[in-house]
C-alpha positions in Angstrom: 10.2 -81.8 62.9 10.5 -78.2 62.3 13.0 -75.7 63.7 12.8 -72.0 63.1 14.7 -68.8 63.9 13.5 -65.3 63.0 14.3 -61.7 63.4 11.8 -58.8 63.3 12.1 -55.1 63.1 9.2 -52.6 63.5 9.5 -48.9 63.1 6.8 -46.2 63.6 7.5 -42.5 63.2 4.8 -40.3 64.6 2.1 -42.7 63.3 2.9 -41.5 59.8 5.7 -43.6 58.5 5.4 -47.3 59.2 7.9 -50.1 58.4 8.3 -53.7 59.4 10.7 -56.4 58.3 10.9 -60.1 59.1 13.5 -62.8 58.2 12.8 -66.4 58.9 15.1 -69.4 58.6 13.1 -72.6 58.8 14.3 -76.2 58.7 12.1 -79.3 58.1 12.8 -83.0 58.5 10.6 -83.5 55.4 13.5 -82.6 53.2 16.9 -84.2 52.8 20.1 -82.8 54.0 20.7 -81.0 50.7 17.8 -78.6 51.1 16.6 -78.9 54.7 16.6 -75.2 55.4 15.0 -72.2 53.7 15.2 -68.5 54.2 12.0 -66.4 53.9 12.1 -62.6 54.1 9.2 -60.2 54.2 8.7 -56.5 54.6 5.9 -53.9 54.6 5.6 -50.1 54.3 2.8 -47.7 55.3 2.3 -44.0 54.8 -0.6 -42.3 56.7 -1.0 -39.3 54.4 -3.8 -37.8 56.5 -1.3 -37.2 59.3 0.8 -34.9 57.1 0.6 -31.1 57.7 -0.2 -30.4 54.0 -3.3 -32.7 54.1 -6.5 -30.7 54.2 -8.4 -31.2 57.5 -12.1 -32.0 56.8 -14.7 -34.7 57.4 -14.8 -35.6 53.8 -11.5 -37.6 54.1 -10.4 -37.9 57.7 -8.0 -40.8 57.3 -6.0 -41.9 54.3 -3.2 -44.5 54.2 -1.2 -46.2 51.5 0.5 -49.5 52.2 2.5 -52.1 50.4 4.1 -55.4 51.3 6.3 -58.1 49.8 7.1 -61.5 51.3 8.0 -65.1 50.9 6.4 -68.1 52.6 7.6 -71.7 52.6 5.6 -74.9 52.4 6.8 -78.3 53.6 3.5 -80.2 53.6 4.6 -83.5 52.1 4.8 -86.9 53.6 7.7 -87.6 55.9 10.8 -89.1 54.3 9.6 -88.3 50.8 13.3 -87.8 49.8 14.1 -91.4 50.5 13.3 -94.6 48.6 10.4 -96.5 50.1 10.9 -100.2 50.2 8.0 -102.5 51.0 8.0 -106.2 51.8 5.7 -108.9 50.4 6.9 -109.1 46.8 6.9 -112.6 45.4 9.3 -113.7 42.6 10.2 -117.0 41.0 13.9 -117.6 41.3 16.3 -120.5 40.6 16.3 -123.6 38.5 13.2 -124.9 40.2 11.5 -121.5 40.0 10.9 -121.5 43.7 8.6 -118.6 44.7 10.5 -116.4 47.1 9.2 -113.5 49.2 11.2 -110.4 49.2 10.9 -106.6 49.1 10.6 -104.1 46.3 11.2 -100.4 45.8 7.9 -98.5 45.8 9.3 -95.0 45.1 12.5 -93.6 43.8 14.6 -91.3 46.1 14.8 -87.6 45.5 17.4 -86.0 47.8 17.1 -82.7 46.0 13.5 -81.8 46.8 13.2 -78.4 48.5 10.8 -75.9 50.1 7.9 -74.7 48.0 7.9 -70.9 48.0 5.1 -68.4 47.6 6.1 -64.9 46.8 3.4 -62.3 47.3 3.3 -58.6 46.5 0.4 -56.4 47.7 -0.3 -52.7 47.4 -3.4 -51.1 49.0 -5.2 -48.1 50.3 -7.3 -47.5 53.4 -9.6 -44.5 53.8 -12.2 -43.2 56.2 -14.7 -40.6 55.0 -17.5 -38.5 56.3 -16.6 -38.7 60.0 -16.1 -42.5 59.8 -19.5 -43.3 58.3 -17.9 -44.6 55.1 -14.7 -46.7 55.1 -12.8 -48.0 52.0 -10.2 -50.8 51.6 -8.6 -51.5 48.3 -5.9 -54.1 47.5 -4.1 -55.3 44.4 -2.1 -58.6 44.9 0.1 -60.9 42.9 1.2 -64.2 44.3 3.6 -66.6 42.5 4.1 -70.1 43.9 7.4 -71.7 42.7 9.0 -75.1 43.1 5.6 -76.5 43.5 5.6 -79.8 45.5 3.8 -82.7 44.0 4.0 -86.2 42.6 6.4 -86.5 39.6 4.8 -88.9 37.0 7.5 -91.3 35.8 7.2 -94.4 33.4 6.2 -97.6 35.1 8.9 -99.6 33.3 11.2 -98.2 35.9 9.7 -100.7 38.3 8.2 -98.3 40.8 4.5 -98.1 41.4 4.2 -94.7 43.1 5.3 -91.2 41.9 8.1 -89.6 43.8 7.7 -86.1 45.3 9.4 -83.4 43.2 9.5 -79.7 42.7 7.3 -79.4 39.5 6.9 -75.8 38.4 5.2 -72.5 39.3 2.0 -70.6 38.8 0.8 -67.0 39.5 -2.4 -65.7 40.9 -3.3 -62.0 40.9 -6.4 -59.8 41.4 -8.0 -57.0 43.3 -10.1 -56.8 46.4 -12.4 -53.9 47.3 -14.4 -53.4 50.4 -16.8 -50.6 51.3 -18.7 -50.2 54.6 -21.3 -47.7 55.5 -22.4 -47.0 59.1 -25.2 -44.7 60.2 -27.2 -44.1 63.3 -30.5 -42.4 64.1 -30.9 -42.0 67.8 -30.8 -45.6 69.2 -31.1 -47.1 65.8 -27.8 -48.1 64.2 -27.2 -49.9 61.0 -24.4 -50.8 58.7 -24.0 -52.3 55.2 -20.9 -53.7 53.4 -20.0 -54.3 49.8 -17.2 -56.6 48.8 -15.8 -57.1 45.3 -12.8 -59.3 44.3 -11.2 -60.6 41.1 -8.9 -63.6 41.0 
């Protein structure tokens, strides 16, 4: 089960200065009581430079916007009750003077009550432009995304007696890159065509 509460603020001044902010508080039954809830903020800023009085009015650049965003997302995609020890029946063991074979149960995984939300922190800065009466549009983005407290199976020695790896927060990694998109549109009477070019690094 998941329960969430959030607040959001959006501000727009004369279509020039744009701001939005969101704060989420999510709770998931996939985590133990120690770390059941996580708080995930995010915000974005935008500045439409072409709406400023000092911006030259021409068809060469009719729209120009700079934007940036930063935010945190949570991930709880792990099996239910991963923070508890899993005990399975059917284990056979010889016990007693006559070494009678008894059927019992065994611990399959160790408990980990301290596992918590995996978090992805992403920063993005970009530019949008429309040129030559909208015939050419440009989108450019640089992004950097760091995933921390990565959820996964923690490898432990088998002499502990368990046969499955418990879910743990293992580490972090970072991805970054750029994305560039160009689109050209033109029409000749009833004939219309468009072409697009996309480039990205990762």
